[in-house]
C-alpha positions in Angstrom: 7.1 -36.8 4.5 6.5 -35.2 0.9 3.1 -35.9 0.9 2.0 -34.8 4.1 3.7 -31.6 3.5 1.7 -30.8 0.7 -1.2 -31.6 2.2 -1.2 -29.1 5.2 0.3 -26.4 2.6 -3.4 -27.5 0.3 -5.3 -27.4 3.6 -3.7 -23.9 4.8 -4.4 -22.3 1.0 -8.0 -23.2 1.1 -8.4 -22.2 4.7 -6.6 -18.5 3.8 -9.0 -18.5 0.9 -12.2 -19.7 2.6 -11.2 -17.0 5.6 -11.4 -14.2 2.7 -14.3 -15.3 1.1 -16.2 -15.2 4.6 -14.2 -11.9 6.2 -15.0 -9.7 3.0 -17.7 -7.6 2.3 -19.3 -5.9 -1.1 -18.4 -3.5 -2.5 -20.3 -0.6 -4.7 -19.3 1.6 -6.9 -21.4 4.8 -7.8 -21.8 6.9 -4.9 -22.9 10.2 -4.8 -19.2 11.8 -4.6 -18.5 10.0 -7.6 -21.6 11.9 -9.4 -20.4 15.3 -8.2 -17.2 15.1 -9.8 -18.2 13.5 -12.8 -20.8 15.9 -13.6 -18.0 18.7 -13.1 -16.3 20.2 -16.2 -12.8 19.7 -16.8 -10.5 18.2 -14.7 -9.4 21.3 -12.5 -12.1 21.2 -9.8 -10.9 17.5 -9.3 -7.3 17.0 -9.1 -5.3 18.9 -6.3 -3.2 22.4 -6.3 0.3 21.9 -6.8 1.3 24.4 -4.2 3.8 22.3 -1.8 2.9 22.3 1.6 6.7 22.7 3.8 4.9 21.8 7.0 5.2 18.5 5.6 8.5 18.0 4.1 11.4 16.1 6.0 13.6 18.4 8.2 17.3 17.7 7.8 17.6 15.1 10.4 15.2 12.9 8.9 16.8 13.2 5.6 20.2 12.5 7.9 18.6 9.7 9.5 17.9 8.2 5.8 20.8 8.8 4.3 22.4 6.8 7.0 20.4 3.8 7.2 20.8 4.0 3.6 24.3 3.2 3.7 24.5 1.2 6.8 21.7 -1.3 4.7 24.0 -1.4 1.5 27.3 -1.8 3.8 25.3 -4.6 5.4 24.5 -6.5 2.5 27.9 -6.2 1.0 30.4 -7.4 4.0 27.9 -10.2 4.9 
């Protein structure tokens, strides 16, 4: 029983490794955008600005749901 389990696990690892090798594609560094960013002086041009977009912030309902779900998970693990 133990040898069969180890053999199945080894076969699954081999299948996963083979699938990753066949599906993966080559990655090449040094695109045109990288060259443009490297030629700029300073880091101010490559970094974003410090302004916060108010439309992307969570509203009060989303914050409340997050806090309530966190309290619920803590209570679940405490009394489980």
